[in-house]
Each structure stands twice: as structure tokens, then as C-alpha cells.
DRENFI-284454 format. One record per residue (C-alpha): x, y, z; residue in three letters; chain. Coordinates in steps of 0.05 Angstrom, whole numbers. Layout:
N
X;Y;Z;ALA;A
...
***
This chain:
465
366;687;682;MET;A
356;753;716;ALA;A
335;746;788;GLU;A
261;762;802;ALA;A
243;826;848;LEU;A
226;812;918;THR;A
184;848;967;PHE;A
243;894;1002;TYR;A
272;903;929;ASP;A
208;946;915;VAL;A
188;976;984;VAL;A
225;1033;1016;ASP;A
200;1044;1087;PRO;A
232;1110;1099;LYS;A
205;1137;1033;ALA;A
131;1110;1056;LEU;A
134;1147;1124;LYS;A
160;1211;1089;ARG;A
102;1206;1039;ASP;A
51;1183;1087;TYR;A
63;1215;1154;PRO;A
47;1173;1215;ILE;A
41;1189;1291;GLY;A
56;1259;1313;ALA;A
78;1278;1241;ALA;A
7;1258;1212;PHE;A
-24;1303;1270;GLU;A
19;1361;1239;THR;A
-1;1344;1170;PHE;A
-72;1342;1184;ALA;A
-78;1409;1221;LYS;A
-38;1440;1166;ALA;A
-80;1409;1109;ALA;A
-120;1456;1065;THR;A
-167;1437;1009;PRO;A
-119;1469;961;ASP;A
-51;1433;988;SER;A
-91;1365;993;LEU;A
-120;1375;915;ARG;A
-45;1386;894;ARG;A
-18;1327;928;LEU;A
-77;1283;906;GLN;A
-68;1308;832;GLU;A
7;1284;832;GLN;A
-12;1217;857;ARG;A
-74;1213;813;PHE;A
-31;1223;747;GLN;A
14;1162;764;LEU;A
-46;1123;783;LEU;A
-81;1140;717;LEU;A
-16;1122;673;ALA;A
-16;1055;705;ARG;A
-93;1044;701;ALA;A
-87;1060;622;TRP;A
-38;1001;617;LYS;A
-86;948;645;THR;A
-132;913;601;ALA;A
-187;917;655;PHE;A
-189;993;650;TYR;A
-179;995;577;GLN;A
-245;950;570;ARG;A
-281;989;622;LEU;A
-265;1058;597;TRP;A
-268;1040;526;GLY;A
-341;1018;532;ALA;A
-358;1084;560;ALA;A
-325;1118;502;GLY;A
-264;1145;542;ILE;A
-199;1147;507;GLU;A
-125;1164;534;PRO;A
-123;1239;535;GLY;A
-195;1250;555;ASP;A
-180;1251;629;ILE;A
-126;1306;645;LYS;A
-137;1317;716;SER;A
-181;1302;778;LEU;A
-236;1353;750;GLU;A
-245;1300;692;ASP;A
-257;1242;743;LEU;A
-333;1244;742;PRO;A
-324;1228;667;LYS;A
-301;1158;683;LEU;A
-353;1102;700;PRO;A
-354;1072;769;THR;A
-341;998;777;PHE;A
-356;945;833;GLY;A
-357;875;848;LYS;A
-395;858;784;ALA;A
-341;881;740;GLU;A
-289;846;785;ILE;A
-326;780;778;VAL;A
-333;792;701;ASP;A
-255;802;696;SER;A
-246;734;734;ILE;A
-296;700;692;ALA;A
-258;725;628;ARG;A
-185;712;654;HIS;A
-190;655;710;GLN;A
-171;649;762;PRO;A
-148;716;778;PHE;A
-178;764;728;GLY;A
-143;821;690;ASP;A
-154;877;741;PHE;A
-85;872;773;ALA;A
-50;893;705;GLY;A
6;854;721;LEU;A
14;833;641;ASP;A
26;905;629;SER;A
97;903;663;TYR;A
159;885;618;ALA;A
186;816;628;PRO;A
223;811;695;GLY;A
198;879;723;GLN;A
130;858;748;ALA;A
131;866;827;PRO;A
120;804;870;PRO;A
47;796;890;VAL;A
13;788;955;ILE;A
-48;742;947;PHE;A
-108;735;993;HIS;A
-186;737;982;THR;A
-247;774;1011;THR;A
-287;732;1061;SER;A
-344;727;1010;GLY;A
-398;763;1054;THR;A
-432;785;994;THR;A
-418;727;948;GLY;A
-359;682;923;THR;A
-290;701;957;PRO;A
-260;745;908;GLN;A
-179;744;897;PRO;A
-144;802;926;LEU;A
-76;824;895;LEU;A
-30;872;926;PHE;A
39;900;901;GLY;A
90;909;955;PRO;A
84;985;955;LYS;A
7;989;959;SER;A
8;934;1009;ARG;A
55;973;1057;GLU;A
19;1036;1047;VAL;A
-46;1001;1067;GLN;A
-5;976;1131;ASN;A
22;1043;1148;LEU;A
-51;1077;1138;LEU;A
-75;1027;1185;LEU;A
-18;1035;1235;GLY;A
-31;1108;1231;ARG;A
-106;1099;1250;LEU;A
-84;1057;1309;TYR;A
-39;1104;1331;ARG;A
-83;1163;1328;MET;A
-134;1121;1369;GLN;A
-84;1111;1423;GLY;A
-53;1042;1410;LEU;A
18;1041;1426;GLY;A
77;1016;1470;ALA;A
57;976;1525;GLY;A
-13;955;1496;ASP;A
-29;882;1481;VAL;A
-75;879;1419;ALA;A
-122;821;1417;HIS;A
-143;815;1343;SER;A
-204;773;1324;VAL;A
-200;782;1249;TYR;A
-203;719;1209;GLY;A
-137;687;1176;HIS;A
-133;630;1123;GLY;A
-142;659;1058;MET;A
-180;719;1083;ILE;A
-143;783;1077;ASN;A
-169;812;1143;GLY;A
-126;781;1198;GLY;A
-60;780;1159;HIS;A
-70;858;1140;TYR;A
-86;874;1215;ILE;A
-22;837;1237;ARG;A
24;870;1190;GLU;A
-5;942;1207;ALA;A
6;930;1283;VAL;A
73;895;1285;THR;A
103;941;1228;ARG;A
73;1009;1248;PHE;A
57;1009;1323;THR;A
93;987;1386;ALA;A
42;944;1408;ALA;A
45;870;1426;THR;A
-2;831;1379;PHE;A
-47;773;1395;MET;A
-68;737;1330;SER;A
-132;701;1357;ALA;A
-172;701;1296;GLY;A
-247;684;1294;THR;A
-282;634;1337;GLY;A
-266;578;1295;VAL;A
-194;590;1292;GLU;A
-192;601;1370;THR;A
-251;581;1408;ARG;A
-284;640;1442;SER;A
-276;612;1513;ALA;A
-202;601;1499;GLN;A
-198;670;1474;GLN;A
-221;703;1536;VAL;A
-171;659;1579;GLN;A
-116;682;1534;LEU;A
-138;757;1544;MET;A
-130;745;1618;LYS;A
-64;709;1615;ALA;A
-25;756;1572;PHE;A
-58;820;1596;GLY;A
-100;844;1530;ALA;A
-112;917;1535;THR;A
-143;929;1465;ALA;A
-189;887;1421;ILE;A
-190;897;1344;LEU;A
-247;868;1307;GLY;A
-316;870;1288;PHE;A
-367;897;1341;ALA;A
-413;834;1333;ASP;A
-360;785;1358;TYR;A
-327;837;1406;VAL;A
-398;838;1443;ARG;A
-401;763;1437;LYS;A
-334;756;1474;LEU;A
-358;799;1528;ALA;A
-414;752;1540;GLU;A
-363;691;1540;VAL;A
-319;724;1591;ALA;A
-383;725;1637;ALA;A
-397;655;1624;GLU;A
-324;637;1640;GLU;A
-331;672;1705;GLY;A
-283;724;1683;LEU;A
-292;794;1714;VAL;A
-283;849;1662;ILE;A
-243;904;1694;GLY;A
-204;855;1738;GLU;A
-188;795;1705;ASP;A
-189;829;1633;ILE;A
-173;903;1627;ARG;A
-188;929;1561;VAL;A
-181;1002;1549;ARG;A
-187;1008;1473;ILE;A
-233;973;1426;ILE;A
-222;992;1349;SER;A
-260;959;1294;GLY;A
-323;960;1250;GLN;A
-381;992;1289;PHE;A
-426;1023;1237;GLY;A
-490;1034;1268;ARG;A
-474;994;1328;GLU;A
-481;1025;1399;ASN;A
-414;1039;1420;LYS;A
-437;1058;1486;GLY;A
-463;991;1500;ALA;A
-406;954;1473;VAL;A
-360;1000;1515;SER;A
-404;983;1579;ALA;A
-393;910;1570;LEU;A
-318;922;1571;TRP;A
-312;963;1632;GLY;A
-315;1032;1599;GLY;A
-266;1016;1545;ALA;A
-260;1072;1493;ALA;A
-294;1046;1427;CYS;A
-266;1072;1359;TYR;A
-298;1062;1289;ASP;A
-259;1056;1223;TRP;A
-281;1036;1152;TYR;A
-248;1004;1096;GLY;A
-255;942;1046;VAL;A
-210;886;1026;GLY;A
-194;921;956;ASP;A
-178;991;988;THR;A
-151;981;1059;GLY;A
-169;1032;1112;VAL;A
-200;1091;1084;ILE;A
-226;1128;1145;ALA;A
-229;1126;1219;GLY;A
-247;1161;1283;GLU;A
-197;1208;1318;GLY;A
-192;1229;1388;PRO;A
-254;1275;1383;ASP;A
-297;1210;1361;GLN;A
-337;1257;1316;ASN;A
-340;1225;1247;GLY;A
-289;1183;1211;LEU;A
-231;1226;1184;TYR;A
-216;1206;1109;VAL;A
-141;1197;1093;PHE;A
-146;1244;1039;GLU;A
-69;1240;1022;ASP;A
-87;1167;999;ALA;A
-158;1168;981;HIS;A
-207;1206;943;LEU;A
-275;1194;962;VAL;A
-343;1211;929;GLU;A
-413;1194;951;VAL;A
-463;1177;896;GLY;A
-536;1163;892;ASP;A
-556;1095;901;LEU;A
-585;1085;832;ASP;A
-538;1118;781;HIS;A
-475;1138;827;ALA;A
-485;1212;808;ARG;A
-449;1258;857;PRO;A
-488;1277;924;LEU;A
-478;1340;963;PRO;A
-445;1337;1032;ASP;A
-494;1310;1077;GLY;A
-532;1265;1039;GLU;A
-526;1191;1045;ALA;A
-507;1147;984;GLY;A
-458;1098;958;ASP;A
-382;1108;977;LEU;A
-341;1115;915;ILE;A
-267;1114;926;VAL;A
-203;1123;884;THR;A
-140;1098;915;CYS;A
-88;1148;904;LEU;A
-29;1104;920;PHE;A
-44;1035;887;LYS;A
-4;1053;821;ASP;A
31;984;823;ASP;A
-13;929;825;VAL;A
-90;935;819;TYR;A
-104;1007;811;PRO;A
-170;1030;839;ILE;A
-206;1083;804;ILE;A
-279;1105;820;ARG;A
-294;1039;861;PHE;A
-363;1035;883;ASN;A
-359;1001;951;THR;A
-441;996;948;HIS;A
-430;1015;1027;ASP;A
-475;1076;1045;VAL;A
-446;1135;1080;THR;A
-452;1206;1076;ARG;A
-396;1265;1083;ILE;A
-403;1303;1150;ILE;A
-405;1383;1131;PRO;A
-359;1430;1172;GLY;A
-290;1430;1200;ARG;A
-271;1381;1256;SER;A
-260;1405;1330;SER;A
-192;1382;1328;LEU;A
-176;1434;1272;GLY;A
-155;1379;1223;TRP;A
-166;1394;1150;GLY;A
-194;1330;1130;LEU;A
-260;1315;1108;ARG;A
-303;1265;1151;ARG;A
-351;1216;1136;ILE;A
-408;1184;1184;GLU;A
-385;1114;1175;GLY;A
-420;1053;1151;PHE;A
-494;1059;1146;LEU;A
-510;997;1111;GLY;A
-499;964;1043;ARG;A
-539;987;982;SER;A
-537;918;949;ASP;A
-562;886;1013;ASN;A
-619;937;1017;MET;A
-689;915;1022;VAL;A
-746;966;996;LYS;A
-809;958;1031;LEU;A
-867;999;1013;ARG;A
-821;1053;983;GLY;A
-778;1053;1046;ILE;A
-703;1033;1046;ASN;A
-689;985;1099;VAL;A
-613;966;1112;PHE;A
-610;902;1157;PRO;A
-544;929;1185;GLN;A
-584;983;1215;ALA;A
-633;939;1258;ILE;A
-587;912;1313;GLY;A
-577;984;1345;PRO;A
-650;993;1346;ILE;A
-663;928;1380;LEU;A
-611;937;1434;SER;A
-658;991;1460;GLU;A
-696;937;1492;ILE;A
-660;903;1552;GLU;A
-689;832;1534;ALA;A
-647;834;1469;TYR;A
-593;782;1473;ALA;A
-549;813;1419;GLY;A
-561;775;1360;GLU;A
-609;776;1300;TYR;A
-615;756;1226;VAL;A
-667;785;1173;CYS;A
-702;744;1120;ARG;A
-735;779;1061;ALA;A
-789;738;1037;VAL;A
-844;752;982;ARG;A
-916;730;983;ASP;A
-929;695;917;PRO;A
-1002;712;914;GLY;A
-993;787;924;SER;A
-923;796;906;SER;A
-915;837;972;ARG;A
-844;839;1001;ASP;A
-836;833;1077;ASP;A
-777;829;1121;LEU;A
-778;779;1180;VAL;A
-731;795;1233;VAL;A
-710;735;1278;LEU;A
-688;763;1347;VAL;A
-652;729;1403;GLU;A
-676;745;1469;VAL;A
-655;731;1543;ARG;A
-729;714;1563;ARG;A
-795;708;1534;GLU;A
-844;760;1557;GLU;A
-918;778;1536;ALA;A
-924;821;1484;GLY;A
-845;825;1469;LEU;A
-842;816;1397;SER;A
-899;867;1390;GLU;A
-855;916;1428;ARG;A
-793;901;1379;PHE;A
-842;907;1324;ALA;A
-869;977;1350;ALA;A
-798;1006;1359;LEU;A
-773;981;1292;LEU;A
-838;1013;1259;ARG;A
-824;1079;1295;GLN;A
-754;1084;1276;ARG;A
-752;1055;1208;LEU;A
-824;1079;1182;GLY;A
-848;1011;1161;VAL;A
-877;950;1188;ASP;A
-831;885;1199;LEU;A
-848;819;1223;ILE;A
-811;804;1289;VAL;A
-803;729;1313;ARG;A
-766;714;1377;LEU;A
-713;661;1388;ALA;A
-668;635;1446;ALA;A
-600;660;1453;PRO;A
-552;623;1401;GLY;A
-608;603;1358;ALA;A
-592;650;1302;THR;A
-518;630;1300;ALA;A
-526;577;1246;PRO;A
-554;630;1197;LEU;A
-510;690;1218;THR;A
-448;641;1225;GLN;A
-424;691;1276;ILE;A
-372;637;1305;ASP;A
-339;625;1235;ARG;A
-343;687;1199;ARG;A
-309;758;1217;GLN;A
-370;791;1186;LYS;A
-437;752;1208;PRO;A
-493;746;1158;ILE;A
-551;797;1173;ARG;A
-593;786;1114;LEU;A
-616;722;1074;ILE;A
-657;736;1013;ASP;A
-710;685;999;GLU;A
-753;724;953;ARG;A
-726;693;888;HIS;A
-716;621;908;ARG;A
***
């Protein structure tokens, strides 16, 4: 019986670093990149990806239903002919072929030739946790790209990186650990969520081991600063953090930086299926797309039709390196962003996106206005009494069928007219009336699950119950 392939039978680390430069080599690549040179590289990688996709039952079914046949797609110029897909198609694949679905394409390999699979799940923020399957090559490219991001944001030798991404079956914490330990010289602290390591214990560990960086979602990073104060720790003396890297979206980076003694805050974007797609560089002026690995489009929210640069819509991504397991071609993340026009101040020839602006499938339309729950927190933070946490409830009046959004806001203290001040500010910024109700610090935690989830819940839709 022939021996099965193992991870390092398939992965060639030296080849990966040659094909996907990192550190100083990446900066050289980014400065030299032109639309033409990037297109040539993307075309080469797309052809390998396309060949793998045509061998998978998932794409045969998806593309066949759209009337696409082999040979119809000859180059990236034909990419818009292909339908997008998203979580709904993945869920359908799993229902047809339980428990893992057929989107990974493992049955397309000859006996004994399939690469080993790394198996995790999503967090289930937008539904039931989804299986995530990675081949060795695509997993290590994802790890390298995230290591590339951390290094371009300044993480390196001498840093102690405190990670608050979740572990268990969830992909996040494992992915972050692999990226930091394999592709940076930083020391890694694998703290996890507040359930895996209590928040009070986390800040004590940060003090004890000299954490200089925090990696995680902005919501929990902000909470840790509050816990440190409750524990009597002085940020800047007991804990000296210089870098915070994570998912900020519309969060106020200046406010988070102030909580952590002026630490530099960097945003980045990716999803479990794709790995990191884009991140802020030293100029902190938009998120640079790693265009040697990803081709991104922005499509309108209704039909995914391509939008011009500068207009906000769904981010659609093609992962050019995933030609082993789970090829991804035109995956609609349903995360809203826009492409920033113009060239960067660094002289890099890579496109930039604004970052995460909200989820189109979590959007609530009120009186013709699109409201993204994730956009509400940064607005609330403009009023000093805001305690840093909130949750939205979408409700419907059964008599009038009128939809409303109720925002439950944690405040440090009750003041006369405070709810009206929050409501007026939201009306001014969003252009529609929301209902504001006040709550004590910690009161929304059972709803947001901030201590248990790496991405807290911001919307509870009660309209169709």
C-alpha cells in the first residue's frame, strides 16, 4: 500500500517565499508592480485555478446551471461571465454531500494523490459554523500572506504578540498562530477569547510576559483595556503595547489607540474561506490588496454587477493560489467595501480598499436608507457617556408592517436626555430615525456574546419571528 502524502511532502517553503515575497522583498515587489505586470501574474495563476475548479463537482454544477461550459472562460477577461457564489451555495453543497460538502474538490484527485486536508470551521457569526478545508499549499500561502501583513505593519523580532482570536474548531486562532510563528520572528501568546482565558487573567499575562502587540478584533481589544484598568494595571507602565493589528472596520482607531497608550492601530481584512485579502501599510491610508494572491471586484448589492472605483458594494474575491483544495472563484463575501481610487503615497502599485463597511446580508433597510449595524458603534463613541458596547434589534410593527431598529446602548452613567442625544446623532449621521434605549455596562453581553465569540453579535433580527 502506497504511503499517503503528508503536509511537508506537498509544501515547499522556499518556493512559496519566492512566489509570494515577504518582508523587504515584498516592498520591492509592491513598488515595482504595474497593472500590466500584475495582470500577467494573475493570468498565469488563474489558469491553474480554473483547471482545478473545472474538475470539482461544485463548480461543474454551479457553472453548468449558468450555461457555462469548459472553454467558455479563456482568460480573466471572461471572469465576469461566471456567476458569483456565497454562503448559500456552500450550505447547499453541504446539504447534498454531508458533512463536508463537495466544494473542496477532493474527489477529483486520483487515488492516493489527494493532498492532506487541514480542517477547521467558521465561527458561525452569520449562521451555522461552516467546515473550512485547506490544502497544504493554500494553507501555507494564507499563513505567509498574513505574516507578510504583520511584518509590513512592524511586527518582528523582540515583539511579544498577544492574540485574542478564538481556538477550538474555529479557524481564526490557529491561522494567526501559524502565521506569526512561521513567518515573523515575534514571540506568540495564544490567549484566545475571554472564555478560553479570562479577560482578567489575560491582562495579567500581558504584564508578566511583556506583550508589545495585540492581535484581534477591535471590540475585544477595547474591552481588555477596560479590564486592565479594573485590575489596577497602568497601560504604558505595566503593559506597553506598541502595535494593535486586527479587524477595525469603522471602529475609531484613534479611540482604541488612546486606550492603549498611543499604540499604532492597523486594520486588515479577510474571511475564513480566503485568508487575509488586504491590510493597512505604514501609511495607514487604505488597505492594500495582495494582488499577487487575490483578484477583487466590488459588485452592487442586488445583482453583484461590477461597480466603478469609489462606489461601495459587496466585495467579490477570486483566490489565485487555491488550486489544490477548495478553489475560490468569484466568492461574494457580502462584506461591503469600496476601492480607493488613485495611487498610494508609498508608491506601491497595488490597489487599496477602504476596509469593512458592514455586511450586506446584515443590512437593515429603513425608509429607503441602508443601515449597517457595524457602523453604529463608531458613531456612538462620539458621546463620552458611551461605555463601548451596543446591540441592535430589528423589529416590525405587525399592524403597520413598519420596520424599526432599536439600539441598546451601554452607558457609564444615566443623564437626562442622553438617549435623545444618541438618537439625534444617529439621525444626523445615518439619515434615518432609530430607537435608542440605554443599558448599564455589561448588560448587552448576553446578547452580543462578546466574552465567548471573537466577533460579537451586533444585530438580532426579530422581524420574522
